[in-house]
C-alpha positions in Angstrom: -19.2 -18.0 1.0 -19.7 -19.8 4.3 -21.1 -16.7 6.0 -23.6 -14.2 4.7 -25.5 -11.2 6.0 -28.4 -12.4 3.9 -29.2 -8.9 2.6 -29.8 -7.9 -1.0 -27.5 -4.9 -0.6 -24.3 -4.2 -2.5 -22.4 -3.4 0.7 -23.7 -6.5 2.5 -22.7 -8.7 -0.4 -19.3 -7.1 -0.7 -18.7 -7.7 3.0 -19.9 -11.3 2.6 -16.7 -11.7 0.4 -14.1 -9.4 1.9 -15.5 -8.5 5.4 -13.8 -11.3 7.3 -10.7 -10.4 9.4 -7.5 -10.4 7.4 -9.2 -10.4 4.0 -8.6 -6.8 3.1 -5.0 -7.0 4.4 -4.4 -10.0 2.1 -5.7 -7.9 -0.8 -3.4 -5.0 0.3 -0.4 -7.4 0.2 -1.4 -8.5 -3.3 -1.9 -5.0 -4.5 1.8 -4.5 -3.7 2.7 -7.5 -5.8 1.7 -11.2 -6.4 3.2 -13.3 -3.6 4.0 -16.8 -2.5 2.2 -18.2 0.6 5.4 -17.7 2.7 5.7 -14.1 1.6 2.1 -13.4 2.6 2.7 -15.1 5.9 5.7 -12.9 6.5 3.8 -9.7 5.5 0.8 -10.5 7.7 2.5 -10.9 11.0 0.1 -12.2 13.5 -2.1 -14.3 11.2 -2.2 -18.1 11.9 -1.1 -20.3 9.1 -4.4 -22.2 9.0 -6.4 -19.0 9.0 -4.4 -17.6 6.1 -5.0 -20.8 4.2 -8.7 -20.6 4.9 -8.9 -16.9 3.9 -7.0 -17.5 0.6 -9.3 -20.4 -0.2 -12.4 -18.3 0.4 -11.0 -15.4 -1.7 -10.1 -17.8 -4.5 -13.5 -19.4 -4.4 -15.1 -15.9 -4.6 -13.0 -14.9 -7.6 -11.0 -12.3 -5.9 -7.7 -14.2 -5.8 -6.1 -16.7 -8.2 -3.2 -19.0 -8.0 -0.5 -18.9 -10.7 2.9 -20.5 -11.4 5.8 -18.1 -10.9 7.8 -17.0 -13.9 10.7 -19.0 -12.7 10.5 -22.4 -11.2 7.4 -24.3 -10.1 6.5 -22.1 -7.1 2.8 -21.2 -6.7 2.0 -17.5 -6.2 -1.2 -15.8 -5.3 -2.4 -12.8 -7.3 -5.5 -10.7 -7.6 -7.9 -11.3 -10.4 -8.9 -8.4 -12.6 -12.1 -8.1 -10.4 -10.1 -8.4 -7.2 -7.7 -5.6 -8.3 -10.7 -3.3 -8.4 -10.6 -3.3 -4.7 -7.7 -0.8 -4.9 -10.1 2.1 -5.1 -12.2 1.3 -2.0 -9.0 0.4 -0.1 -7.4 3.7 -1.0 -10.5 5.4 0.2 -10.2 3.7 3.6 -6.6 4.7 3.8 -7.5 8.4 3.2 -10.3 8.1 5.7 -7.9 6.7 8.3 -5.7 9.7 8.4 -7.0 11.0 11.8 -6.4 7.5 13.3 -2.7 7.7 12.2 -1.9 10.9 14.0 -0.8 9.3 17.2 1.9 7.4 15.4 2.7 3.6 15.4 3.0 3.1 19.1 3.6 -0.7 19.4 2.0 -1.5 16.0 4.1 -3.1 13.4 5.1 -1.3 10.2 6.5 -2.6 6.9 7.8 -0.2 4.3 6.3 -2.2 1.5 2.8 -0.9 2.6 3.9 2.5 1.3 3.3 1.1 -2.2 -0.5 1.2 -1.5 -0.6 4.1 1.0 1.4 6.7 -0.9 -0.7 6.7 -4.1 -3.9 6.8 -2.0 -2.8 9.8 0.0 -0.9 11.7 -2.6 -2.8 10.8 -5.8 -5.5 13.4 -5.5 -3.2 16.3 -4.4 -0.1 16.1 -6.4 0.0 17.9 -9.8 1.2 15.7 -12.6 2.4 18.5 -14.9 6.0 17.9 -13.7 7.7 14.5 -13.9 9.7 13.5 -10.9 11.0 10.3 -9.2 12.0 10.5 -5.6 13.1 8.0 -3.1 11.6 7.4 0.4 14.0 5.6 2.8 12.5 4.0 5.9 14.0 1.4 8.1 16.8 0.7 5.6 14.4 0.1 2.7 14.2 2.4 -0.3 10.9 3.1 -2.1 10.4 5.2 -5.2 7.5 7.6 -5.9 7.2 8.4 -9.6 5.0 11.2 -10.8 4.2 11.5 -14.5 1.5 13.0 -16.7 -0.4 9.7 -16.2 -0.4 9.9 -12.4 1.5 8.6 -9.4 3.0 5.3 -8.7 5.0 3.9 -5.7 7.1 0.8 -5.6 10.3 -0.7 -4.3 13.3 1.1 -5.8 14.2 -0.6 -9.1 17.6 1.0 -9.5 16.6 4.0 -11.6 18.1 7.4 -11.0 16.3 9.4 -8.4 15.8 13.2 -8.3 16.0 13.2 -4.5 15.8 10.9 -1.5 14.1 11.7 1.8 14.9 9.7 5.0 12.4 9.9 7.7 10.2 7.9 10.1 7.1 6.3 8.7 4.7 8.6 10.7 6.4 11.7 9.2 6.2 10.3 5.6 2.6 9.4 6.0 1.7 12.7 7.7 3.3 14.6 4.8 1.5 12.4 2.2 -1.8 13.0 3.9 -1.3 16.8 4.0 -1.4 16.8 7.8 2.3 17.9 8.2 4.0 20.8 6.6 7.3 20.2 4.8 8.9 23.4 6.1 7.9 22.6 9.7 9.3 19.1 9.7 12.3 19.8 7.5 14.8 19.6 10.5 13.4 16.1 11.2 14.3 14.6 7.8 17.4 14.0 5.8 17.3 15.1 2.2 19.7 14.2 -0.6 19.4 15.6 -4.1 16.9 18.1 -5.5 14.7 19.2 -2.6 12.3 21.0 -5.0 11.4 17.6 -6.4 10.5 16.4 -2.9 8.5 19.5 -2.2 6.6 19.1 -5.5 5.3 15.8 -4.1 5.3 16.0 -0.4 4.7 19.8 -0.1 1.5 19.7 -2.2 
């Protein structure tokens, strides 16, 4: 890497690789799914094109990101390597740690529903019991995500068309507050729209 703290410390060396601005947000996008350069640019509003190229090149050189050919066509996509994907755990830890910073809501900050694919497992994973299988939808800003709980754990992803036990429509701040355990489902119930089996929603967001 071009910059280094010059310290023989695991944290310092990790920050040598992923500590530059935008690096962890690039990893967040690729945790959602492998993506083309244009998709990354769209998902990282505010990043300059030359800076994104530089960051991707650095992350590729460090072994965090790799380039692949898309399944269809000759498009190049970026994806995390197996080592890069191990950043999910520390990123989820930072998301949980950030809960008090999220209380004031988005204000003027941008929000993209696709980020729920990383945030919801981080916030819900340690609290939701997996002895009951359920798949619920979360609708925000016209986009539908699904949260699936099975005996193996919890997963969140864009809706793939499967049947949903229930759907909740709410603002992002409410969904994230419920997921973090900072809001009570009963207290915010008048602020959300629910379709389907409400007990399935409560099993996940009322934990």
